[in-house]
N, C-alpha and C positions, 0 to 999 in steps of 0.2 A: 338541820341544816335549813336555811331560810331559803325564801322563793327565790333570793337574790344569788345562791350559793347555790342552788340548785341549775340555776339559767347557764350559770356559769359552768358546771360541771358536765354540762353535755357537748359533746362533741360534734363540733361545727361543722354545717352540714356540704359538702363540696358540687358545683355544678361538673357531672360528667360530660366529659363532651366526647363523643366519638368523630374524628375527620373521616371526610367522603374524599377518599385520593380519586385521581382521574389519570388516566395514559392517554397520551395522544402520538401515535405513532404512523407521525407525515413517511416512513419509509415505502416504497411502493413494493407490493407481493411481487408482482413482477420484472421490477428491477434482480430480484434475488436470480443468484443464476450454481442452483443446487444440481448435480447431476444425479445424484443415488437414490434421492427420498423427495416426499410432495412435503411442502414447507409445511404443515401439522406435524407431520412428522421429526423435522430437523428443530421446531417449535417445543416438540415434547424432550429433546436433547436435552435443552436448558434448562427442564423441569429438573431431569435425571440429577439424584443424588450422587453421583459418581460423572464430574467434570470431566472426565476424558470420552463420554459420551460423543460430547462435541467435537472431539477428533473425526469422529464417524462423520460426518457431512464434509461431502465432497463437493468443489465447485469455494464460490466466491458468495461468500454471506454476508449479513449484518441482522442480528435475529434479535427478537423480545420474546418473552413469556410472562405470563403475570399467574402469581400463584395468590390469591387476595392481596395483603398489605405489600406481600414483600416481588419484586420484579427483576427477573433475570435479561441479562443481554450478554450478545456473545458475536465478535467478527471476526472473518478471517484479514488476514494481512495485507490484501490489498484494496481496500477500500475505509474509506472513513466512517464512523457512526459516533453522532454526537448527542448529548443529552442536557438538556436545563430543567433546573427545579424551581419551578414559580409558587408562590403563596397567595392560596385565595383564603376567601373567611370558611369556605366550607372544609376545605380540607387543600392536600400539598398538591400541586399539577403538574405530571413528569411531562414534557414536549421530547421525543424524541427522531431524530431527522439526521441527512448525512450533508446536509446544508447550516451555517450558523445562521444566515439569512434569512433562508427559511422556519425557523428559530423564532429568531424576532419578529417575523410576518406575522407567526401563528398567536406570539404572544399581544401582539398590537391589537389582530382579530379580537383576542378574549382578554382588552382590555388592561393586560398586565405589564402596558411598553415600559412601564415607571422601573419595572424590575431588571429589567433586559441591558447585559454591557456584553461584546462578545468575548472578554476574558471571561466571564463567568459561564459561559457554555464549557462542559467539560465533553473529552473525547475516551469512549470507552477503550483501551489499550488492547491491541491483539494477543492471542493466545493466552487470554483469560475472559470466566463469565465473571460478569460483574453483578453484585446482588446487590439494590437499593430498596431498606423500607419506607415505606410510606403512611410514615406515622405522627403525618404533623410537626411542629415545632417540639422541640428542634429535629427534625429528620436526619439518622445519623448519617455516617461517612458509609460510604460503598465499602463494598466484601469483594477482596479480588482473589477467586479460585482459579488459578493456571489450568489448563485443560492441553497444557501439550510441553513438554519439557524432553527434550532427546539427551540422553547421554552425552559427552562429551569425551573424544580423543579414545574410540573404539575402535575402530579400524589402524590394520599396520602402516607402515609410513613406506609404503609401495604406491608410488602414482600412478601403475597400470589396474592394481586394483581399487584403488580412490577411483581410477579417472570413470571405469569400467561400471562400479555402483552411483554416482554421480548421475552420468548420462543413461544410466538404466531408468533411474528414478525418475531423470526427466522426461524421456519416452514415454514410460507411462502416464502421467500425469498429461503430457499432449495427446498419448491416445485417448483419455478417459474425453477432453475437452471438444476432440473431434468426430469422437461419436455420439457426445450428447447435441452437436447440430446438425441440423439438414448440410448431407453431404456434399450437395450441388451451392451452398454459398460460397460464396471467395475470401480470402483468407489472404489478409494484408498483414506483411513481418515490416515492422517499423525498423529498422535495418540500416545499421554506421557501417559493416565491415568490423567491427567489433569482435572478441569471442562471444560476449552475452549472447548479443541479437545476432552472431553468425550460427551459435551452438543449438537459438531457437529455431531459424529458418531451416538446418541441416536436421533436427530430430522431426519440423512437421514434415518437409520435403519426404524425407525415408518415411513417417509414420503413414504421410498419402498415400504413397508404394505398396505399405502392407497391408493396408486395409483393403485396395484395391482399388482407390480413388482416382482420379485425375490431378494429376500435379500441375496443370495451366489453371487450376482456382487460385496458386498461391502468387503474390506479388513479392518481392520486396525493395519497399519504400523508404528513398533516400533523398533527406533534405538538401538542397541548396542554394543558400540564400544570394543575393546577385550573382548566381554563377559562379559561387567561391566556395571558399571549405573545404578542406580535407579528404573529409567523408566521400567525400564522391566518387574521389579518385579512388579510396581504401574500399569501398563495396563494390569498385566495377571488376577491381585486382581479385578480391578475396573471389568472387562467383567466377571469374576469367579459371581462375587454379582450381575449382571443381566442380566446372564445366556447368555452370548453370545462370549463363548470360541472359536465357532469355528471360529470367526470373525478375533482371533488375528494371527497375522504374525512378529516374529521377523526379522529384516536385522542385521544381525553381521556383521561389518567393521573391519577392523585394524585402529588402531590408525595411524597408516603412513600417512592413508589418510584425516589426516584433515588438512588441510595447509591452515591457514586463507591468507598469500598472494596471492594464486591462487581464495579466495573468494573474495577479495577486487579487483581481476582484472576480476570477475562475476558481482559484485555490483557496483563499483564503485565510494565507498565510504570506509571511515578511520576511522568509528565509533567503538571502540571495543566491545563493546556489539553488536551492530549489523553484524561484521566481525567474533565475534563468533558463534552466531546465523546462518549467513549464511554458515558458513565451516560445522556446524554440519548436516545442511540441507543438505547440498549439499552430504555430505557422504549420508546419506540416500535416496537422489536422486538418487545417482549415481549407491547404493545396488540395489535398485525397479529395475532402468532399465536392471543392469543387469539379475535379474529373469525374468525381464516381459519386452520383448525388444518394443512389442507393446503398454503397457499401456499407457492412456495418460489423465484423468479426476482424479485432485487431488482434496482434501477437507481438510481446515485445520480451528484451530480455533483462528488467527492470528485476530488483534483487539479488540479481547475479554478484554483482560487485559484495555486496554486502554478507552474502554465505561464502563468499570466497575471502574476504577483509582486504579487498581489493583497494583500499584509500590509501592515498598518501597521509601516512600520521604525523610527518613534518608539521604540517599545514595545521597542525587542532594542537595547541600548546596545550590540552585536558590529558590528551593521551601518550602511554609509551606501547612499545611494541608488546611489552608485559601483559598490559589490561588491554588491549584487543585478544591478544591468544587465549588471556586466560578467564576473560569473562565470556559468561555463554550468553549471545546470540545478542552482543550489545550493539551491532549497526542493525538489526533487525527492529532491537524493543528499545535501544537507549540503556539507561544504567539503570531501568527496572522500577516499579510502581513502588516500591518501598526504600527509594534512594530519595536523597534530598532535591538532590539536582532531576527528578522527575515531572512534569509539565500537563499538570491536571485538564489545559487548557486543549494540548496538542501530543502528548505522548510522549515519544518518546525515538531518535532511529527511524529505518524508511518506517516502522508505526505511522509514522508523523508525517515523514516523503512521501507515502503513495498517494498522496491527493495530486501531488506534482503531474502523474502521470493520468488518475481515474477521474479528477474533476472535468481536466480538456477533453479527455471523451467521450466522457457522459454530455458536458457543452454540447458539442459536437455531434453528435448522434451514433457513438461506434460504443461497441461492446469491447473492452480490453480484456487482454489475459495474458500474464507471467508465468510460466510453469515454473521459475525458481523462487518464486513466493508460496507453495504448497509444502505444507509440512512436509511431506513424505522427499521431498528435497531438501530443504533445509535440512530435515535432521541426520541424514547421510553428509551433508556439509558441516555437521558438529560432532561426527562423529572422524574426522577427519585429526590426527595429531600434530596441529599447527605446531606447536612448541618445541617439536619433535624435530620437523619437519625445515624447519626456519633457524634454531637457533640462536633468535635474540635476530638474524641479519633480515635489515626491510628489506632491500633488496631479493632475496629470497622469498621474503612471502608477497612481495607482488610480480612476481614470476612465476607464484606458484597457480593462479588460476586460468592463468592461458596454458600449461601444461595438464593441468588434469581435463580442461575443454577438448585439450587437442587429440588425447590419447582413449578421451571415454567414447569421443564422436570418429574415431581411427577405430576402436573396436566396436559400434553400432552400426556403422555406413561402409568401411573398409575407404574410409573418401581421408586423404592427411586436411585436414583443415589449418588453412595458415591463420596464424595470429601474431596481431600490430602492436606496436606498444600500445598503452592505454592512453585515453583521452575525454574528458567529458565529450556526454552530448554536443552541447549548446560548443563547446569550442571546435568540435569539426565543423558542423555545418556553416561554419559563416567567416571570414579574416578576420585577423586579429584585429584590424583596424573599424570593421562592423561592432564587435565585441565592445570593442573599450567604448564606442560612441553611442552605442544602446542600451549599454550596463553600465556606464558610469557613476548612476547617483548612488550618494552615500547609501550604507544602509538603513540610516534613521527615515530616508526618507520614503522606502517602501514600507516600513513600520508606522509612521505616521499615516501612510496612505490606506493602509489594512483598517486602523481603529477607527479615521473617517466615513470608512464606507458603512459603519452601523451603528455613528452618532446620531441619537434622535432626528 
């Protein structure tokens, strides 16, 4: 063999590159509201080889835990958790936050602003442990492992049984929330007089009495824009019928405070119905904050419509009653992480829509809570035999939630809770004229405003 041939036969020397990954977690530890363990224990649940261990974390959380090149993340349904994977010469940089603009500012501070676009951020889907391996170019796709997968249609088609189990689960979550906080703190309920906010109010009131706490700490806050809207009348009638009129308090605001573009900046989303809901929520919360500068704890009925599938199917051409009743947690999670229509940037269903309440509350210094978003309550909802009870009839489906809650509250409290026809929060808080004037922009206007918020 000649010298030239020998040199050709030698294997080429490869440069060995070991990336150094960094993780920047911008979610403040004190923003976690975990009731049954400390933060370290909750993070260890993420590193368990049993994703179901995360289901044992009670409360509201957005958690991250790292094991070498592997990072695991999980959140509860009621709050957002986002991440962005940037490239640096030394290795990948994972930035985690509850807001897109916080990610952008971090990238700018690190000199990586050219990599940013708001649609490149990713939302952790609720009810899953998301695992990312930080190994450099190319980093593999995340792996999702479900930690909450309730069985479906296991309850009998008996509305008394269903109502009792559903409201009992609601009461247990309310009790856990109450005992996790100072028993002197005032509690507000965002109250329209609808079935979900009504059941929330009634359950909190009942549990305060059960715990021996004073119900005088409880208020039901109702929004009235320009002194109009049907919710104020409905809320007063609800409270009159259950003999709790002393809890009611109307928050009146001017229609000039309804600013959907400002709401987009807070929720970092552009879906019209979520923008509208967030807009009126911000007006109500701002009114409460002006009146009560130190108030912190608020509860609401968010997630109740999703649990009992109480949305007008006719308004969404993608849906049929068959798809609604036969897909597990469709309204909570959307079509699911494996579906083509799943949004990596926003997630789906209420997993996306949670920002419409969480972000305004956080923005104005409140700590929010809805018992309907807790897995134990959703578990009962998923066990309802919807197909058998509704028999393909839309109207039977829409009537179901009110009947389940009315029977369950009666069993829990002995009080016959009134149930009024459903309407959206924004539609009950103001007159039709005001709604048309303040929310008359085309959907693409909202989308463009969102994109401009983080445009270099």
